A tleap script that builds the chain and sets N, CA, C and O, in Angstrom:
source leaprc.protein.ff14SB
mol = sequence {
  NMET ASP ASN THR ILE GLY ILE GLY CYS ASP
  HIE ALA GLY PHE GLU LEU LYS GLU TYR LEU
  LYS ARG LYS LEU ILE ALA THR GLY ARG ASN
  VAL LYS ASP TYR GLY ILE PHE LYS GLN GLU
  ARG ALA ASP TYR PRO ASP ILE VAL HIE PRO
  LEU ALA HIE GLU VAL ASN THR HIE GLN LEU
  ASP PHE GLY ILE LEU ILE CYS GLY THR GLY
  ASN GLY VAL ALA ILE THR ALA ASN LYS TYR
  VAL ASN VAL ARG ALA ALA LEU CYS TRP ASN
  THR GLU ILE ALA ALA TYR ALA ARG LYS HIE
  ASN ASP ALA ASN ILE ILE ALA LEU PRO ALA
  ARG PHE LEU ARG LYS ARG ARG ALA TRP LYS
  MET LEU ARG LYS PHE LEU SER THR ASP PHE
  GLU GLY GLY ARG HIE ALA THR ARG VAL GLU
  LYS ILE LYS ASN LEU VAL CSER
}
set mol.1.N position { 216.355 27.742 126.807 }
set mol.1.CA position { 215.350 28.285 127.700 }
set mol.1.C position { 214.602 27.144 128.383 }
set mol.1.O position { 214.398 26.074 127.809 }
set mol.2.N position { 214.212 27.399 129.589 }
set mol.2.CA position { 213.501 26.364 130.343 }
set mol.2.C position { 212.012 26.652 130.467 }
set mol.2.O position { 211.356 26.163 131.388 }
set mol.3.N position { 211.479 27.442 129.546 }
set mol.3.CA position { 210.061 27.806 129.541 }
set mol.3.C position { 209.646 28.617 130.762 }
set mol.3.O position { 208.479 28.614 131.154 }
set mol.4.N position { 210.599 29.303 131.353 }
set mol.4.CA position { 210.284 30.191 132.460 }
set mol.4.C position { 209.626 31.451 131.918 }
set mol.4.O position { 210.029 31.996 130.891 }
set mol.5.N position { 208.617 31.891 132.628 }
set mol.5.CA position { 207.892 33.106 132.271 }
set mol.5.C position { 208.285 34.183 133.272 }
set mol.5.O position { 208.228 33.963 134.482 }
set mol.6.N position { 208.685 35.349 132.768 }
set mol.6.CA position { 208.999 36.472 133.638 }
set mol.6.C position { 207.749 37.274 133.922 }
set mol.6.O position { 206.872 37.408 133.068 }
set mol.7.N position { 207.675 37.808 135.134 }
set mol.7.CA position { 206.527 38.642 135.505 }
set mol.7.C position { 207.026 39.808 136.344 }
set mol.7.O position { 207.914 39.653 137.182 }
set mol.8.N position { 206.443 40.977 136.106 }
set mol.8.CA position { 206.822 42.152 136.874 }
set mol.8.C position { 205.739 43.203 136.820 }
set mol.8.O position { 204.874 43.181 135.944 }
set mol.9.N position { 205.796 44.132 137.773 }
set mol.9.CA position { 204.760 45.155 137.870 }
set mol.9.C position { 205.259 46.362 138.641 }
set mol.9.O position { 206.314 46.332 139.275 }
set mol.10.N position { 204.476 47.418 138.570 }
set mol.10.CA position { 204.658 48.541 139.483 }
set mol.10.C position { 203.594 48.415 140.575 }
set mol.10.O position { 202.916 47.393 140.674 }
set mol.11.N position { 203.452 49.460 141.391 }
set mol.11.CA position { 202.517 49.411 142.513 }
set mol.11.C position { 201.063 49.210 142.078 }
set mol.11.O position { 200.295 48.562 142.788 }
set mol.12.N position { 200.680 49.752 140.932 }
set mol.12.CA position { 199.298 49.597 140.467 }
set mol.12.C position { 198.988 48.156 140.073 }
set mol.12.O position { 197.834 47.730 140.118 }
set mol.13.N position { 200.007 47.417 139.692 }
set mol.13.CA position { 199.797 46.048 139.240 }
set mol.13.C position { 200.130 44.969 140.238 }
set mol.13.O position { 200.052 43.785 139.911 }
set mol.14.N position { 200.502 45.346 141.456 }
set mol.14.CA position { 200.993 44.374 142.427 }
set mol.14.C position { 199.987 43.255 142.729 }
set mol.14.O position { 200.346 42.079 142.667 }
set mol.15.N position { 198.766 43.593 143.045 }
set mol.15.CA position { 197.779 42.554 143.385 }
set mol.15.C position { 197.529 41.620 142.211 }
set mol.15.O position { 197.428 40.407 142.399 }
set mol.16.N position { 197.428 42.160 141.010 }
set mol.16.CA position { 197.205 41.333 139.825 }
set mol.16.C position { 198.414 40.448 139.558 }
set mol.16.O position { 198.257 39.280 139.203 }
set mol.17.N position { 199.611 40.984 139.724 }
set mol.17.CA position { 200.824 40.169 139.519 }
set mol.17.C position { 200.838 38.982 140.471 }
set mol.17.O position { 201.098 37.853 140.054 }
set mol.18.N position { 200.564 39.228 141.731 }
set mol.18.CA position { 200.581 38.150 142.724 }
set mol.18.C position { 199.539 37.085 142.384 }
set mol.18.O position { 199.809 35.891 142.512 }
set mol.19.N position { 198.364 37.506 141.957 }
set mol.19.CA position { 197.307 36.578 141.562 }
set mol.19.C position { 197.742 35.731 140.364 }
set mol.19.O position { 197.625 34.505 140.394 }
set mol.20.N position { 198.241 36.378 139.317 }
set mol.20.CA position { 198.655 35.643 138.116 }
set mol.20.C position { 199.833 34.722 138.393 }
set mol.20.O position { 199.904 33.617 137.856 }
set mol.21.N position { 200.744 35.170 139.219 }
set mol.21.CA position { 201.891 34.328 139.579 }
set mol.21.C position { 201.417 33.056 140.283 }
set mol.21.O position { 201.879 31.961 139.962 }
set mol.22.N position { 200.508 33.196 141.232 }
set mol.22.CA position { 199.959 32.021 141.927 }
set mol.22.C position { 199.285 31.065 140.952 }
set mol.22.O position { 199.473 29.852 141.039 }
set mol.23.N position { 198.501 31.609 140.024 }
set mol.23.CA position { 197.797 30.773 139.052 }
set mol.23.C position { 198.787 30.042 138.143 }
set mol.23.O position { 198.610 28.855 137.867 }
set mol.24.N position { 199.812 30.732 137.682 }
set mol.24.CA position { 200.817 30.101 136.816 }
set mol.24.C position { 201.542 28.978 137.543 }
set mol.24.O position { 201.717 27.889 136.996 }
set mol.25.N position { 201.960 29.241 138.766 }
set mol.25.CA position { 202.666 28.222 139.551 }
set mol.25.C position { 201.760 27.023 139.803 }
set mol.25.O position { 202.215 25.880 139.751 }
set mol.26.N position { 200.483 27.273 140.074 }
set mol.26.CA position { 199.530 26.182 140.310 }
set mol.26.C position { 199.346 25.302 139.084 }
set mol.26.O position { 198.973 24.136 139.212 }
set mol.27.N position { 199.602 25.845 137.893 }
set mol.27.CA position { 199.485 25.044 136.671 }
set mol.27.C position { 200.828 24.442 136.253 }
set mol.27.O position { 200.951 23.878 135.166 }
set mol.28.N position { 201.830 24.565 137.122 }
set mol.28.CA position { 203.110 23.936 136.861 }
set mol.28.C position { 204.114 24.772 136.081 }
set mol.28.O position { 205.150 24.256 135.664 }
set mol.29.N position { 203.828 26.041 135.878 }
set mol.29.CA position { 204.749 26.909 135.139 }
set mol.29.C position { 205.872 27.399 136.041 }
set mol.29.O position { 205.678 27.613 137.238 }
set mol.30.N position { 207.049 27.573 135.450 }
set mol.30.CA position { 208.159 28.214 136.141 }
set mol.30.C position { 208.006 29.715 135.969 }
set mol.30.O position { 207.820 30.200 134.853 }
set mol.31.N position { 208.083 30.445 137.064 }
set mol.31.CA position { 207.878 31.887 137.032 }
set mol.31.C position { 209.060 32.581 137.695 }
set mol.31.O position { 209.456 32.232 138.807 }
set mol.32.N position { 209.614 33.559 137.005 }
set mol.32.CA position { 210.668 34.402 137.572 }
set mol.32.C position { 210.054 35.765 137.843 }
set mol.32.O position { 209.615 36.454 136.923 }
set mol.33.N position { 210.027 36.142 139.102 }
set mol.33.CA position { 209.389 37.379 139.541 }
set mol.33.C position { 210.428 38.501 139.584 }
set mol.33.O position { 211.419 38.413 140.310 }
set mol.34.N position { 210.193 39.545 138.808 }
set mol.34.CA position { 211.092 40.686 138.738 }
set mol.34.C position { 210.671 41.815 139.680 }
set mol.34.O position { 211.308 42.867 139.721 }
set mol.35.N position { 209.602 41.590 140.430 }
set mol.35.CA position { 209.169 42.581 141.391 }
set mol.35.C position { 207.972 43.358 140.875 }
set mol.35.O position { 207.559 43.201 139.726 }
set mol.36.N position { 207.453 44.149 141.691 }
set mol.36.CA position { 207.824 44.490 143.042 }
set mol.36.C position { 207.375 43.358 143.976 }
set mol.36.O position { 206.575 42.500 143.602 }
set mol.37.N position { 207.908 43.383 145.188 }
set mol.37.CA position { 207.677 42.271 146.097 }
set mol.37.C position { 206.811 42.620 147.293 }
set mol.37.O position { 206.493 41.757 148.111 }
set mol.38.N position { 206.435 43.863 147.393 }
set mol.38.CA position { 205.458 44.302 148.387 }
set mol.38.C position { 204.799 45.554 147.846 }
set mol.38.O position { 205.339 46.236 146.975 }
set mol.39.N position { 203.626 45.843 148.375 }
set mol.39.CA position { 202.857 46.984 147.890 }
set mol.39.C position { 203.541 48.278 148.322 }
set mol.39.O position { 203.388 48.737 149.454 }
set mol.40.N position { 204.296 48.851 147.390 }
set mol.40.CA position { 204.946 50.132 147.633 }
set mol.40.C position { 205.141 50.834 146.301 }
set mol.40.O position { 205.160 50.178 145.260 }
set mol.41.N position { 205.283 52.138 146.311 }
set mol.41.CA position { 205.474 52.900 145.087 }
set mol.41.C position { 206.710 52.392 144.354 }
set mol.41.O position { 207.745 52.115 144.960 }
set mol.42.N position { 206.574 52.277 143.029 }
set mol.42.CA position { 207.700 51.798 142.217 }
set mol.42.C position { 207.638 52.455 140.845 }
set mol.42.O position { 206.559 52.766 140.341 }
set mol.43.N position { 208.791 52.660 140.254 }
set mol.43.CA position { 208.883 53.180 138.897 }
set mol.43.C position { 208.971 51.998 137.943 }
set mol.43.O position { 209.932 51.231 137.994 }
set mol.44.N position { 207.976 51.845 137.075 }
set mol.44.CA position { 207.899 50.660 136.217 }
set mol.44.C position { 209.137 50.414 135.367 }
set mol.44.O position { 209.443 49.245 135.133 }
set mol.45.N position { 209.892 51.425 134.875 }
set mol.45.CA position { 211.080 51.088 134.077 }
set mol.45.C position { 212.109 50.258 134.852 }
set mol.45.O position { 212.833 49.458 134.260 }
set mol.46.N position { 212.172 50.449 136.175 }
set mol.46.CA position { 213.121 49.673 136.979 }
set mol.46.C position { 212.794 48.183 136.964 }
set mol.46.O position { 213.686 47.353 137.137 }
set mol.47.N position { 211.547 47.844 136.764 }
set mol.47.CA position { 211.108 46.452 136.695 }
set mol.47.C position { 211.159 45.957 135.247 }
set mol.47.O position { 211.570 44.825 134.989 }
set mol.48.N position { 210.751 46.790 134.322 }
set mol.48.CA position { 210.647 46.392 132.920 }
set mol.48.C position { 212.007 46.076 132.310 }
set mol.48.O position { 212.155 45.053 131.641 }
set mol.49.N position { 212.992 46.924 132.526 }
set mol.49.CA position { 214.274 46.740 131.842 }
set mol.49.C position { 214.915 45.365 132.095 }
set mol.49.O position { 215.328 44.725 131.128 }
set mol.50.N position { 215.019 44.886 133.318 }
set mol.50.CA position { 215.623 43.553 133.498 }
set mol.50.C position { 214.827 42.436 132.822 }
set mol.50.O position { 215.415 41.543 132.214 }
set mol.51.N position { 213.504 42.478 132.921 }
set mol.51.CA position { 212.677 41.453 132.288 }
set mol.51.C position { 212.798 41.538 130.767 }
set mol.51.O position { 213.023 40.524 130.105 }
set mol.52.N position { 212.653 42.730 130.215 }
set mol.52.CA position { 212.722 42.897 128.755 }
set mol.52.C position { 214.100 42.503 128.219 }
set mol.52.O position { 214.207 41.939 127.131 }
set mol.53.N position { 215.138 42.798 128.976 }
set mol.53.CA position { 216.487 42.398 128.556 }
set mol.53.C position { 216.569 40.880 128.407 }
set mol.53.O position { 217.157 40.381 127.448 }
set mol.54.N position { 215.987 40.151 129.343 }
set mol.54.CA position { 216.062 38.685 129.285 }
set mol.54.C position { 215.182 38.114 128.174 }
set mol.54.O position { 215.519 37.075 127.608 }
set mol.55.N position { 214.082 38.757 127.852 }
set mol.55.CA position { 213.300 38.343 126.679 }
set mol.55.C position { 214.097 38.681 125.415 }
set mol.55.O position { 214.180 37.872 124.491 }
set mol.56.N position { 214.672 39.863 125.384 }
set mol.56.CA position { 215.449 40.318 124.232 }
set mol.56.C position { 216.621 39.391 123.911 }
set mol.56.O position { 216.932 39.159 122.743 }
set mol.57.N position { 217.260 38.869 124.938 }
set mol.57.CA position { 218.428 37.995 124.758 }
set mol.57.C position { 218.045 36.512 124.787 }
set mol.57.O position { 218.909 35.640 124.884 }
set mol.58.N position { 216.754 36.241 124.704 }
set mol.58.CA position { 216.216 34.884 124.596 }
set mol.58.C position { 216.500 34.025 125.834 }
set mol.58.O position { 216.590 32.800 125.747 }
set mol.59.N position { 216.638 34.686 126.978 }
set mol.59.CA position { 216.756 33.950 128.235 }
set mol.59.C position { 215.379 33.594 128.788 }
set mol.59.O position { 215.243 32.693 129.616 }
set mol.60.N position { 214.367 34.309 128.323 }
set mol.60.CA position { 212.967 34.026 128.654 }
set mol.60.C position { 212.184 33.928 127.359 }
set mol.60.O position { 212.447 34.675 126.417 }
set mol.61.N position { 211.223 33.015 127.302 }
set mol.61.CA position { 210.320 32.929 126.152 }
set mol.61.C position { 209.272 34.025 126.186 }
set mol.61.O position { 208.980 34.653 125.168 }
set mol.62.N position { 208.709 34.249 127.366 }
set mol.62.CA position { 207.600 35.177 127.510 }
set mol.62.C position { 207.743 36.012 128.770 }
set mol.62.O position { 208.380 35.613 129.745 }
set mol.63.N position { 207.124 37.190 128.714 }
set mol.63.CA position { 207.055 38.053 129.877 }
set mol.63.C position { 205.653 38.580 130.071 }
set mol.63.O position { 204.859 38.663 129.135 }
set mol.64.N position { 205.371 38.933 131.306 }
set mol.64.CA position { 204.102 39.545 131.689 }
set mol.64.C position { 204.461 40.814 132.442 }
set mol.64.O position { 205.167 40.761 133.450 }
set mol.65.N position { 203.983 41.944 131.965 }
set mol.65.CA position { 204.250 43.215 132.623 }
set mol.65.C position { 202.932 43.905 132.930 }
set mol.65.O position { 202.018 43.922 132.105 }
set mol.66.N position { 202.845 44.469 134.118 }
set mol.66.CA position { 201.584 45.038 134.583 }
set mol.66.C position { 201.829 46.402 135.215 }
set mol.66.O position { 202.688 46.559 136.082 }
set mol.67.N position { 201.061 47.374 134.766 }
set mol.67.CA position { 201.021 48.684 135.427 }
set mol.67.C position { 199.574 49.159 135.362 }
set mol.67.O position { 198.693 48.403 134.952 }
set mol.68.N position { 199.326 50.382 135.756 }
set mol.68.CA position { 197.950 50.871 135.800 }
set mol.68.C position { 197.229 50.791 134.476 }
set mol.68.O position { 196.113 50.277 134.411 }
set mol.69.N position { 197.853 51.296 133.404 }
set mol.69.CA position { 197.227 51.285 132.081 }
set mol.69.C position { 197.847 50.265 131.134 }
set mol.69.O position { 197.274 49.973 130.085 }
set mol.70.N position { 198.988 49.729 131.480 }
set mol.70.CA position { 199.717 48.837 130.583 }
set mol.70.C position { 200.567 49.581 129.569 }
set mol.70.O position { 201.461 48.992 128.961 }
set mol.71.N position { 200.302 50.861 129.378 }
set mol.71.CA position { 201.034 51.639 128.381 }
set mol.71.C position { 202.494 51.837 128.746 }
set mol.71.O position { 203.372 51.611 127.914 }
set mol.72.N position { 202.767 52.252 129.962 }
set mol.72.CA position { 204.141 52.533 130.366 }
set mol.72.C position { 205.050 51.326 130.244 }
set mol.72.O position { 206.173 51.437 129.754 }
set mol.73.N position { 204.565 50.164 130.692 }
set mol.73.CA position { 205.399 48.963 130.622 }
set mol.73.C position { 205.602 48.523 129.181 }
set mol.73.O position { 206.685 48.059 128.823 }
set mol.74.N position { 204.565 48.664 128.344 }
set mol.74.CA position { 204.686 48.276 126.929 }
set mol.74.C position { 205.656 49.194 126.196 }
set mol.74.O position { 206.503 48.721 125.439 }
set mol.75.N position { 205.540 50.484 126.409 }
set mol.75.CA position { 206.427 51.437 125.740 }
set mol.75.C position { 207.877 51.162 126.117 }
set mol.75.O position { 208.755 51.151 125.254 }
set mol.76.N position { 208.125 50.942 127.385 }
set mol.76.CA position { 209.488 50.686 127.850 }
set mol.76.C position { 210.026 49.375 127.280 }
set mol.76.O position { 211.147 49.337 126.773 }
set mol.77.N position { 209.249 48.318 127.358 }
set mol.77.CA position { 209.706 47.012 126.873 }
set mol.77.C position { 209.997 47.036 125.379 }
set mol.77.O position { 210.931 46.379 124.919 }
set mol.78.N position { 209.216 47.776 124.629 }
set mol.78.CA position { 209.378 47.810 123.177 }
set mol.78.C position { 210.606 48.589 122.713 }
set mol.78.O position { 210.821 48.730 121.509 }
set mol.79.N position { 211.401 49.088 123.628 }
set mol.79.CA position { 212.678 49.713 123.275 }
set mol.79.C position { 213.702 48.649 122.871 }
set mol.79.O position { 214.722 48.981 122.266 }
set mol.80.N position { 213.450 47.395 123.190 }
set mol.80.CA position { 214.378 46.295 122.909 }
set mol.80.C position { 214.038 45.672 121.562 }
set mol.80.O position { 212.872 45.402 121.274 }
set mol.81.N position { 215.047 45.448 120.745 }
set mol.81.CA position { 214.853 45.042 119.350 }
set mol.81.C position { 214.125 43.703 119.188 }
set mol.81.O position { 213.370 43.533 118.230 }
set mol.82.N position { 214.331 42.769 120.088 }
set mol.82.CA position { 213.696 41.461 119.961 }
set mol.82.C position { 212.445 41.314 120.824 }
set mol.82.O position { 211.909 40.215 120.970 }
set mol.83.N position { 211.991 42.407 121.384 }
set mol.83.CA position { 210.793 42.388 122.218 }
set mol.83.C position { 209.617 42.929 121.415 }
set mol.83.O position { 209.712 43.937 120.715 }
set mol.84.N position { 208.510 42.214 121.549 }
set mol.84.CA position { 207.250 42.668 120.977 }
set mol.84.C position { 206.214 42.595 122.099 }
set mol.84.O position { 205.542 41.582 122.297 }
set mol.85.N position { 206.114 43.711 122.823 }
set mol.85.CA position { 205.179 43.794 123.949 }
set mol.85.C position { 203.840 44.322 123.449 }
set mol.85.O position { 203.773 45.359 122.790 }
set mol.86.N position { 202.786 43.599 123.768 }
set mol.86.CA position { 201.447 43.957 123.298 }
set mol.86.C position { 200.558 44.316 124.479 }
set mol.86.O position { 200.405 43.539 125.421 }
set mol.87.N position { 199.981 45.494 124.410 }
set mol.87.CA position { 198.989 45.920 125.390 }
set mol.87.C position { 197.682 45.205 125.073 }
set mol.87.O position { 197.117 45.383 123.994 }
set mol.88.N position { 197.212 44.410 125.996 }
set mol.88.CA position { 196.003 43.598 125.768 }
set mol.88.C position { 194.958 43.902 126.822 }
set mol.88.O position { 195.273 44.133 127.990 }
set mol.89.N position { 193.695 43.896 126.382 }
set mol.89.CA position { 192.594 44.156 127.303 }
set mol.89.C position { 191.457 43.153 127.141 }
set mol.89.O position { 190.471 43.220 127.875 }
set mol.90.N position { 191.576 42.224 126.191 }
set mol.90.CA position { 190.603 41.135 126.100 }
set mol.90.C position { 191.269 39.920 125.452 }
set mol.90.O position { 192.391 40.018 124.954 }
set mol.91.N position { 190.593 38.798 125.458 }
set mol.91.CA position { 191.206 37.556 124.966 }
set mol.91.C position { 191.470 37.593 123.470 }
set mol.91.O position { 192.447 37.012 122.996 }
set mol.92.N position { 190.600 38.275 122.720 }
set mol.92.CA position { 190.805 38.336 121.273 }
set mol.92.C position { 192.084 39.103 120.932 }
set mol.92.O position { 192.865 38.669 120.085 }
set mol.93.N position { 192.292 40.227 121.584 }
set mol.93.CA position { 193.514 41.004 121.362 }
set mol.93.C position { 194.734 40.175 121.759 }
set mol.93.O position { 195.743 40.184 121.055 }
set mol.94.N position { 194.650 39.467 122.870 }
set mol.94.CA position { 195.767 38.625 123.324 }
set mol.94.C position { 196.089 37.543 122.293 }
set mol.94.O position { 197.260 37.278 122.020 }
set mol.95.N position { 195.068 36.925 121.725 }
set mol.95.CA position { 195.286 35.889 120.718 }
set mol.95.C position { 195.913 36.472 119.458 }
set mol.95.O position { 196.865 35.907 118.919 }
set mol.96.N position { 195.389 37.592 118.988 }
set mol.96.CA position { 195.949 38.203 117.777 }
set mol.96.C position { 197.358 38.746 117.994 }
set mol.96.O position { 198.166 38.758 117.065 }
set mol.97.N position { 197.654 39.188 119.192 }
set mol.97.CA position { 199.014 39.647 119.489 }
set mol.97.C position { 200.015 38.519 119.265 }
set mol.97.O position { 201.120 38.746 118.774 }
set mol.98.N position { 199.622 37.313 119.624 }
set mol.98.CA position { 200.488 36.146 119.400 }
set mol.98.C position { 200.432 35.696 117.942 }
set mol.98.O position { 201.473 35.506 117.312 }
set mol.99.N position { 199.219 35.523 117.398 }
set mol.99.CA position { 199.044 34.991 116.040 }
set mol.99.C position { 199.682 35.868 114.976 }
set mol.99.O position { 200.364 35.362 114.085 }
set mol.100.N position { 199.473 37.157 115.055 }
set mol.100.CA position { 199.885 38.053 113.983 }
set mol.100.C position { 201.154 38.839 114.272 }
set mol.100.O position { 201.849 39.254 113.345 }
set mol.101.N position { 201.466 39.052 115.557 }
set mol.101.CA position { 202.611 39.896 115.908 }
set mol.101.C position { 203.723 39.145 116.610 }
set mol.101.O position { 204.767 39.726 116.906 }
set mol.102.N position { 203.521 37.863 116.883 }
set mol.102.CA position { 204.508 37.066 117.621 }
set mol.102.C position { 204.919 37.777 118.903 }
set mol.102.O position { 206.093 37.765 119.273 }
set mol.103.N position { 203.961 38.395 119.581 }
set mol.103.CA position { 204.243 39.106 120.824 }
set mol.103.C position { 204.860 38.140 121.828 }
set mol.103.O position { 204.421 36.998 121.964 }
set mol.104.N position { 205.877 38.614 122.523 }
set mol.104.CA position { 206.522 37.779 123.535 }
set mol.104.C position { 206.390 38.360 124.943 }
set mol.104.O position { 206.853 37.760 125.912 }
set mol.105.N position { 205.763 39.514 125.048 }
set mol.105.CA position { 205.404 40.094 126.348 }
set mol.105.C position { 203.967 40.584 126.251 }
set mol.105.O position { 203.583 41.258 125.295 }
set mol.106.N position { 203.187 40.232 127.255 }
set mol.106.CA position { 201.837 40.768 127.355 }
set mol.106.C position { 201.861 41.873 128.407 }
set mol.106.O position { 202.338 41.675 129.524 }
set mol.107.N position { 201.342 43.031 128.034 }
set mol.107.CA position { 201.243 44.177 128.938 }
set mol.107.C position { 199.781 44.306 129.366 }
set mol.107.O position { 198.881 44.388 128.531 }
set mol.108.N position { 199.567 44.322 130.659 }
set mol.108.CA position { 198.208 44.313 131.189 }
set mol.108.C position { 197.902 45.592 131.966 }
set mol.108.O position { 198.724 46.057 132.756 }
set mol.109.N position { 196.707 46.161 131.737 }
set mol.109.CA position { 196.284 47.376 132.437 }
set mol.109.C position { 195.522 47.031 133.718 }
set mol.109.O position { 194.308 46.828 133.684 }
set mol.110.N position { 196.219 46.966 134.823 }
set mol.110.CA position { 195.635 46.491 136.080 }
set mol.110.C position { 194.412 47.294 136.525 }
set mol.110.O position { 193.486 46.739 137.117 }
set mol.111.N position { 194.407 48.570 136.248 }
set mol.111.CA position { 193.283 49.401 136.703 }
set mol.111.C position { 192.015 49.161 135.898 }
set mol.111.O position { 190.950 49.657 136.268 }
set mol.112.N position { 192.106 48.417 134.813 }
set mol.112.CA position { 190.964 48.234 133.918 }
set mol.112.C position { 190.580 46.766 133.711 }
set mol.112.O position { 189.759 46.456 132.848 }
set mol.113.N position { 191.171 45.865 134.497 }
set mol.113.CA position { 190.903 44.435 134.341 }
set mol.113.C position { 190.526 43.801 135.665 }
set mol.113.O position { 191.074 44.140 136.714 }
set mol.114.N position { 189.592 42.886 135.601 }
set mol.114.CA position { 189.339 42.019 136.751 }
set mol.114.C position { 190.321 40.867 136.691 }
set mol.114.O position { 190.784 40.501 135.611 }
set mol.115.N position { 190.638 40.302 137.822 }
set mol.115.CA position { 191.660 39.253 137.901 }
set mol.115.C position { 191.323 38.048 137.030 }
set mol.115.O position { 192.186 37.545 136.310 }
set mol.116.N position { 190.090 37.585 137.089 }
set mol.116.CA position { 189.716 36.397 136.304 }
set mol.116.C position { 189.823 36.653 134.810 }
set mol.116.O position { 190.216 35.767 134.052 }
set mol.117.N position { 189.481 37.842 134.391 }
set mol.117.CA position { 189.601 38.190 132.976 }
set mol.117.C position { 191.074 38.224 132.561 }
set mol.117.O position { 191.432 37.745 131.485 }
set mol.118.N position { 191.911 38.783 133.409 }
set mol.118.CA position { 193.347 38.829 133.115 }
set mol.118.C position { 193.909 37.409 133.007 }
set mol.118.O position { 194.730 37.138 132.131 }
set mol.119.N position { 193.482 36.515 133.873 }
set mol.119.CA position { 193.948 35.129 133.831 }
set mol.119.C position { 193.512 34.447 132.534 }
set mol.119.O position { 194.292 33.725 131.914 }
set mol.120.N position { 192.282 34.677 132.135 }
set mol.120.CA position { 191.780 34.111 130.884 }
set mol.120.C position { 192.592 34.633 129.693 }
set mol.120.O position { 192.955 33.873 128.795 }
set mol.121.N position { 192.865 35.921 129.700 }
set mol.121.CA position { 193.671 36.522 128.634 }
set mol.121.C position { 195.078 35.937 128.614 }
set mol.121.O position { 195.604 35.612 127.549 }
set mol.122.N position { 195.678 35.806 129.769 }
set mol.122.CA position { 197.038 35.276 129.850 }
set mol.122.C position { 197.094 33.833 129.355 }
set mol.122.O position { 198.023 33.461 128.638 }
set mol.123.N position { 196.120 33.028 129.726 }
set mol.123.CA position { 196.072 31.642 129.231 }
set mol.123.C position { 195.971 31.619 127.712 }
set mol.123.O position { 196.645 30.822 127.061 }
set mol.124.N position { 195.142 32.477 127.144 }
set mol.124.CA position { 194.987 32.553 125.689 }
set mol.124.C position { 196.303 32.998 125.043 }
set mol.124.O position { 196.720 32.424 124.037 }
set mol.125.N position { 196.945 33.996 125.602 }
set mol.125.CA position { 198.214 34.499 125.082 }
set mol.125.C position { 199.264 33.387 125.058 }
set mol.125.O position { 199.941 33.190 124.049 }
set mol.126.N position { 199.395 32.670 126.158 }
set mol.126.CA position { 200.431 31.639 126.267 }
set mol.126.C position { 200.134 30.389 125.446 }
set mol.126.O position { 201.049 29.632 125.120 }
set mol.127.N position { 198.875 30.167 125.112 }
set mol.127.CA position { 198.519 28.946 124.374 }
set mol.127.C position { 198.348 29.177 122.875 }
set mol.127.O position { 198.068 28.234 122.134 }
set mol.128.N position { 198.511 30.400 122.427 }
set mol.128.CA position { 198.332 30.715 121.015 }
set mol.128.C position { 199.682 30.770 120.317 }
set mol.128.O position { 200.619 31.402 120.805 }
set mol.129.N position { 199.774 30.110 119.182 }
set mol.129.CA position { 201.011 30.089 118.406 }
set mol.129.C position { 201.030 31.208 117.370 }
set mol.129.O position { 199.984 31.673 116.919 }
set mol.130.N position { 202.220 31.623 117.009 }
set mol.130.CA position { 202.431 32.576 115.937 }
set mol.130.C position { 202.115 31.888 114.618 }
set mol.130.O position { 202.563 30.765 114.385 }
set mol.131.N position { 201.356 32.542 113.755 }
set mol.131.CA position { 200.957 31.954 112.477 }
set mol.131.C position { 202.080 31.969 111.443 }
set mol.131.O position { 202.081 31.152 110.522 }
set mol.132.N position { 203.030 32.884 111.583 }
set mol.132.CA position { 204.100 32.970 110.592 }
set mol.132.C position { 203.562 33.465 109.266 }
set mol.132.O position { 202.691 34.335 109.226 }
set mol.133.N position { 204.090 32.902 108.160 }
set mol.133.CA position { 203.619 33.298 106.835 }
set mol.133.C position { 203.803 34.781 106.586 }
set mol.133.O position { 204.866 35.341 106.855 }
set mol.134.N position { 202.758 35.413 106.070 }
set mol.134.CA position { 202.849 36.841 105.749 }
set mol.134.C position { 203.163 37.675 106.984 }
set mol.134.O position { 203.752 38.751 106.877 }
set mol.135.N position { 202.771 37.179 108.158 }
set mol.135.CA position { 203.024 37.912 109.397 }
set mol.135.C position { 204.503 37.899 109.759 }
set mol.135.O position { 204.991 38.846 110.376 }
set mol.136.N position { 205.221 36.853 109.392 }
set mol.136.CA position { 206.651 36.769 109.707 }
set mol.136.C position { 207.425 37.887 109.022 }
set mol.136.O position { 208.332 38.470 109.615 }
set mol.137.N position { 207.075 38.183 107.795 }
set mol.137.CA position { 207.731 39.277 107.065 }
set mol.137.C position { 207.494 40.596 107.786 }
set mol.137.O position { 208.413 41.403 107.927 }
set mol.138.N position { 206.291 40.814 108.231 }
set mol.138.CA position { 205.947 42.059 108.930 }
set mol.138.C position { 206.672 42.162 110.264 }
set mol.138.O position { 207.195 43.219 110.617 }
set mol.139.N position { 206.700 41.073 110.990 }
set mol.139.CA position { 207.386 41.075 112.287 }
set mol.139.C position { 208.868 41.366 112.098 }
set mol.139.O position { 209.457 42.108 112.884 }
set mol.140.N position { 209.469 40.799 111.079 }
set mol.140.CA position { 210.895 41.054 110.819 }
set mol.140.C position { 211.139 42.538 110.530 }
set mol.140.O position { 212.176 43.077 110.919 }
set mol.141.N position { 210.210 43.196 109.862 }
set mol.141.CA position { 210.358 44.615 109.547 }
set mol.141.C position { 210.301 45.506 110.789 }
set mol.141.O position { 210.775 46.642 110.753 }
set mol.142.N position { 209.736 45.013 111.868 }
set mol.142.CA position { 209.676 45.790 113.109 }
set mol.142.C position { 211.082 46.115 113.581 }
set mol.142.O position { 211.305 47.177 114.163 }
set mol.143.N position { 212.026 45.229 113.343 }
set mol.143.CA position { 213.390 45.405 113.818 }
set mol.143.C position { 214.152 46.535 113.128 }
set mol.143.O position { 215.226 46.913 113.596 }
set mol.144.N position { 213.638 47.077 112.047 }
set mol.144.CA position { 214.324 48.161 111.352 }
set mol.144.C position { 214.327 49.404 112.229 }
set mol.144.O position { 213.336 50.129 112.314 }
set mol.145.N position { 215.457 49.632 112.875 }
set mol.145.CA position { 215.571 50.732 113.819 }
set mol.145.C position { 215.826 52.055 113.118 }
set mol.145.O position { 216.557 52.130 112.131 }
set mol.146.N position { 215.214 53.077 113.647 }
set mol.146.CA position { 215.423 54.434 113.149 }
set mol.146.C position { 215.900 55.256 114.340 }
set mol.146.O position { 215.327 55.184 115.427 }
set mol.147.N position { 216.956 56.039 114.123 }
set mol.147.CA position { 217.411 56.865 115.257 }
set mol.147.C position { 217.374 58.337 114.902 }
set mol.147.O position { 217.720 59.181 115.729 }
savepdb mol mol.pdb
quit
């Protein structure tokens, strides 16, 4: 992996995605944009599946998914066995998602976040390491699929 971060959104998250993408690029991060690419109606699963697949297959270290509430993108992304998408709404939740859950996708609720707050949360998410230890056992148990 080349430390590229994937980012994608539906129409509700378009402005926030563009803002976060600009901020990431300005800090020297490689960003792969999965869309949408202009403000138009979009179905979030069409954006989530390609990004989540690449996180799932370890082609991306991290992903950022944005929709109105963050719920739809998180639910869809979490269908993949190696994806741990965390719906975050403040910096503490973002940090714990990484520390305790080894989250590799942050799901953001665009309708409930200001841009600067989302940027602060994203920086915290990307700079926080997984603690491992007792949490590693729990994270491994997430993979136990039930059909």
